[in-house]
N, C-alpha and C positions, 0 to 999 in steps of 0.2 A: 499169762497169769498175773503180770504186774498190775493190770487194771483191777484185779480183785482186791488188792490192798487199797487202792484209791477210792473204792466205792464206800468205804467206811462201814462194811457189814458187821464188823466186830468191834467190841470195846477191848482195850488192852489193859491187862493187869500184870505188872511186873513185880517180881520179888527177887531182891538181890542186895548184897552189901553195898555195892556202889550206888551212886545216885541215879535217878531216872534218866538223866540226859545221856549217860553212857549207854544204857540199854536202848533208849529211843534211837540213838544214832546207829546202833548196831542193827536194830530191827527195821528202821525206815518205814515207809508207807504212811497211810493215813487211817486213823481209827476213829470210831464214833466218840469215844472218850478214852482217857488214860488215867489209871491210878497206879501209884508206886507204893509198895509196901517195903520199908527198909528191913533187911534181914538182921535181926538181933536175937541171938539165941544163947547168950552166955549163962543165963540163969533159968530156972524153971518158970519164974514169973514172966521173963521175956519170951520164952517159948509159948506159954499160954496166951500172952497178948498177941503174938505173931498170928496165931490161928484166928483170933478175934478180928485182927486187922484184915486178914485175907477174906474172912467172911464179909466184912463191911464193904471192902472194895468190890467183891463179886456181886453182892446184892444191890449195890448202888449203881452198877454199870447200866448204861442205857441200851445196850444190845447184848447179844450172846458174847461171851468172854473168850478171848484168846489169852491163856495164862502162860507167861514166860518167866521161868525161874532160871537163875544162874548160880553155879557153884554149889555150896552146901544148901542153898535155898531150894534146890531140886528135891532134896530129901524132905524138907519141911512141907513143900507143896504136895508131895506124895502122901505124907501123913495127914495133911489137911483134907485131901480128897477122900480119905477113908473115915475120918472122924467127924466131919461136918454133916449136918442134916442134908438129906438128899435134895431138898428144895434149893439149897445153895449150890451144891455140886452140879445139879442139872443145868445150871446157867452157863457152865463151862462147855464151849463147843470143842475145845481141845487144848493141849498144852505142848509147849516147846520147852524141853529141859536142856539147857545149854551148859556143856562142860561140867557135869556134876562132880563135885569134890566132896567126899564123904566126911561128915563131922561125926565121928563115931561116938563121942560122948553125948551128943545131943539127939541124934536121930539115927536109929538103926534102919537099914533098908528093908522095908516090908516086901514080902514076896507074893503080893497079890496084885493082879492087873488093875490099873487105874480105871475108874468108871467113865472115862471119856477117851477119845483118840489122843495119842501122844507120840511125839518124836523126840528122841534123844539125840542132840547135836553134839557129836564128839569134838573134843579139842585135841590138837596134836600133842598137848602137854597134860592131858587128863591123867590122873593118877589111879583111875579105876578101869576095870574091864567093862567098857561100855556095853558090849554085847550081852554079857551076863546080867548086868543091871537092867538093860532094856527087856530081856526075856522075863525077868521077875515083874516088871511094871507093865508088860504087854505093849511096849513101845517099839516103834521102828527106829533103827539106828541110821543116821545120816552123817556123812562127813562132807558137809558143804558149808559155805558161808551162811550165817544165820538168815540174812535177807532171802537168799534163794530157798532155804528150808521153809521159811514162812510162806513164801509164794506158793511153793509146792503143797504145803500143808493146808493153807486156806483154800486153795483150789480143790483139794480133795474133800474138804468139809463141804464146800458149796456143791460139788458134784454129788456128794452123798445126799444132801438135802433135796436136790433136784430129783434124784432117783426115788427118794422116799415120797415126794409129792406126786411123781408120775405113777408110783405103785398105788397110792391112795385113789387116784383117778381111775386107773385101769383095774384095780382089785387084785393085782399080782403082788407078791411079796418083793420088797426091795433088797438088794444085796448091800450090806453095810460096809463101812470103811474101818480100818484099824490104824489110822494115822498115815 
């Protein structure tokens, strides 16, 4: 599956407090394009601007988007997915939510499944019950290094697209993926 990352089938949009180089090193692989949205959510104005920045990064991507959020930014990404126009959200092929750490004052955890496949990558030091959170978001929980999770996830997305294409050709319904 490593070859799937090298093909550049996805654009990468990262959302995190740390700089993009930290997440890029963690993610590895090769993507069509990359945009980093710095997570700043201390004020209502910053939270509103964060959503607009994610909108811009996703709509400017040159391919289907793999959204990677880390820490409290996972909650921001979940809210963005629910509040943004469907035309923006439909550009996201899937999301990796890495070691979510809840920022209770800024983002409450919505209990509605995300509108795209997602995986919650647990950290050994996560302060949340990842399984309960994943259930609310409709995400699969994995405890593996981020690179391996991305390889697994992008492989599943590509396989899902192949099944969908084959079903269009054959006229049979395709079975979907959920992360």
